[in-house]
C-alpha positions as CSV (number, residue, x, y, z in Angstrom):
1,X,118.9,83.7,87.5
2,X,121.9,86.0,87.1
3,X,122.7,88.3,89.7
4,X,124.0,91.0,87.4
5,X,121.3,93.3,88.0
6,X,120.7,92.8,92.0
7,X,119.2,89.1,91.5
8,X,115.7,87.6,92.6
9,X,115.8,88.7,96.1
10,X,115.4,92.5,96.0
11,X,114.4,92.9,99.7
12,X,115.2,96.3,100.9
13,X,118.4,96.8,102.8
14,X,116.4,99.1,105.3
15,X,114.1,96.4,106.2
16,X,117.0,94.2,107.1
17,X,118.5,97.0,109.1
18,X,115.3,97.6,111.0
19,X,115.0,93.8,111.8
20,X,118.6,93.7,113.0
21,X,118.3,96.8,114.9
22,X,115.2,95.4,116.9
23,X,116.7,92.0,117.1
24,X,113.7,90.5,115.4
25,X,113.8,86.8,114.0
26,X,113.6,86.4,110.0
27,X,111.7,83.3,110.4
28,X,109.1,84.5,113.1
29,X,108.6,88.1,111.9
30,X,105.4,88.2,109.4
31,X,105.1,90.4,106.2
32,X,104.0,90.4,102.8
33,X,105.7,88.9,99.7
34,X,105.8,90.9,96.7
35,X,106.7,88.9,93.5
36,X,107.7,89.7,90.0
37,X,106.0,87.2,87.4
38,X,106.3,87.6,83.6
39,X,103.2,88.6,81.9
40,X,103.2,86.9,78.3
41,X,99.9,87.8,77.6
42,X,100.9,91.7,77.7
43,X,103.9,91.3,75.5
44,X,107.5,90.5,75.3
45,X,109.6,91.5,78.6
46,X,106.3,92.2,80.4
47,X,105.6,91.7,84.2
48,X,102.9,91.7,86.6
49,X,103.2,92.0,90.4
50,X,101.5,89.8,92.9
51,X,101.3,90.3,96.8
52,X,101.0,87.7,99.1
53,X,100.4,88.6,102.8
54,X,101.2,87.0,106.1
55,X,104.3,85.1,105.1
56,X,107.9,84.8,106.9
57,X,111.1,85.9,105.1
58,X,111.8,82.3,104.5
59,X,108.2,81.7,103.0
60,X,109.0,84.3,100.6
61,X,112.2,83.0,99.7
62,X,110.7,79.7,98.9
63,X,107.9,81.1,96.9
64,X,110.1,83.6,95.1
65,X,112.5,81.0,93.9
66,X,110.8,80.7,90.2
67,X,110.0,84.2,90.1
68,X,111.8,86.7,87.9
69,X,112.3,88.8,91.4
70,X,110.8,89.1,94.9
71,X,110.8,91.4,97.9
72,X,109.7,90.9,101.3
73,X,108.2,93.5,103.4
74,X,108.1,93.1,107.2
75,X,104.9,94.6,109.0
76,X,107.3,96.0,111.5
77,X,108.9,98.2,108.5
78,X,105.6,98.5,106.4
79,X,102.2,97.9,107.8
80,X,99.2,96.5,105.8
81,X,97.6,99.9,105.4
82,X,101.0,101.3,103.8
83,X,101.5,98.1,101.7
84,X,97.8,98.7,100.3
85,X,98.8,102.1,98.9
86,X,101.7,100.9,96.8
87,X,101.3,101.1,93.2
88,X,101.5,97.7,91.7
89,X,101.3,98.7,88.0
90,X,104.9,97.7,86.5
91,X,104.6,100.7,84.1
92,X,104.7,103.1,86.9
93,X,108.3,102.2,87.8
94,X,109.6,101.8,84.2
95,X,113.2,102.9,83.4
96,X,114.8,101.7,80.3
97,X,117.9,100.4,82.3
98,X,118.9,99.6,85.9
99,X,121.8,97.9,88.0
100,X,119.7,97.3,91.2
101,X,116.3,98.0,92.4
102,X,117.6,101.1,94.2
103,X,117.9,102.7,90.6
104,X,114.2,102.3,90.3
105,X,112.8,104.5,92.9
106,X,109.9,103.4,95.0
107,X,109.9,100.3,97.0
108,X,107.5,98.4,95.1
109,X,109.7,98.6,91.9
110,X,112.0,96.0,90.7
111,X,115.2,95.9,88.5
112,X,114.4,93.2,85.7
113,X,117.6,93.1,84.1
114,X,117.5,93.9,80.4
115,X,113.8,95.0,80.4
116,X,114.8,97.8,83.1
117,X,112.4,98.9,85.9
118,X,109.3,97.1,86.4
């Protein structure tokens, strides 16, 4: 997987900063993983998003290794009620091009390389 568009791991820098500031261990803090997967039934360069709850950062890295991209949301940063409000429709994030997920707006958006924001 190329890193030219931010790479697979698109976890927010703000989430890492919060954990570092509070001295919270990535292996013990629980959160949710958001995974960007190809959706070939929807068409070329189309994606779907899947949330999996109650995972550590390490769990999300392992599970995301074969995904287009992934993000980890520690519950100390965004709790389950805030995560439930995120719009998981890839079309809601669409932009034709991006260099990183920060170009894509909301925390639930990914930069999917040549496909733009998803």
